[in-house]
Structure formats: structure tokens, C-alpha cells
C-alpha positions in Angstrom: -15.4 72.5 96.8 -12.4 71.0 98.6 -10.9 73.0 101.4 -7.4 71.9 100.3 -6.6 73.0 96.8 -3.2 73.8 95.2 -3.2 77.6 95.0 -6.0 78.9 97.1 -8.0 77.2 99.8 -11.7 76.5 99.5 -12.6 78.9 102.2 -11.2 81.8 100.2 -12.8 80.6 97.0 -16.2 80.4 98.7 -15.8 83.8 100.3 -15.0 85.3 96.9 -18.0 83.7 95.2 -20.3 85.0 97.9 -19.0 88.6 97.4 -20.5 88.7 93.9 -23.8 90.5 94.0 -25.3 88.8 90.9 -28.9 87.6 90.7 -27.7 84.0 90.9 -26.5 82.5 94.1 -24.7 79.3 93.3 -24.9 76.3 95.7 -21.6 75.7 97.4 -20.9 72.4 99.1 -17.7 72.1 101.1 -15.7 68.8 101.1 -13.9 68.3 104.4 -11.9 65.6 106.1 -13.6 64.2 109.2 -10.6 65.2 111.3 -11.0 68.9 110.3 -14.8 68.9 111.1 -14.6 70.9 114.3 -12.5 73.5 112.7 -14.3 73.8 109.4 -18.0 73.5 109.9 -18.5 76.8 111.7 -16.3 78.6 109.2 -17.9 77.3 106.1 -21.4 78.2 107.4 -20.2 81.7 108.3 -18.9 82.2 104.8 -22.3 81.1 103.4 -21.6 77.6 102.2 -24.8 75.7 101.7 -23.6 72.3 103.0 -20.8 70.0 104.0 -19.8 66.6 102.8 -17.3 64.7 104.9 -14.4 62.5 103.7 -14.3 59.6 103.2 -17.1 60.4 100.7 -19.9 57.9 100.4 -22.6 58.2 97.8 -25.3 58.0 100.4 -23.7 61.0 102.2 -23.6 63.1 99.0 -27.2 62.3 98.2 -28.4 63.0 101.7 -26.6 66.4 101.9 -27.8 67.5 98.4 -31.3 66.5 99.2 -31.2 68.5 102.5 -29.9 71.6 100.6 -32.5 71.4 97.9 -35.3 70.8 100.3 -34.4 74.1 102.1 -35.8 75.9 99.1 -34.0 79.2 99.9 -31.4 78.8 97.3 
């Protein structure tokens, strides 16, 4: 999920998703600009986002972060 979206920011969307108390807990991965990293990483983890991918996006970075999330096993 990209932090910067047209009508609502990704922080708010992630927080709303996490408020649902269904049996499923979807994986949420934040997409942030490297320049925003210091501001965003703590906030997305507080909301309950599973991982962070930094822009510019590289396939190796996506694969590495998804592997890390899936290896945690607490999804």
C-alpha cells in the first residue's frame, strides 16, 4: 500500500483494515519513499503493517521483504 494515495493516505487505510476483527489478518506491506523513511517506519509498525518496501522499488527488495514476512510465520 502506498502512503500517498489520492483520497486517503495509506496510514489511514492500514489502520482501518487492522480495526476489523475478522478471522483473517491480511498482510499489509507499506510502500514508502526513502526520504520519508525516518517518519514512516515507526508509524507503519505501530499501526500493524507487516513490512516496508522502499522506493525506488527493486525486485530484489520486494522479494527480500516478502520472504522475511512469510518466514515470520505469525501471519
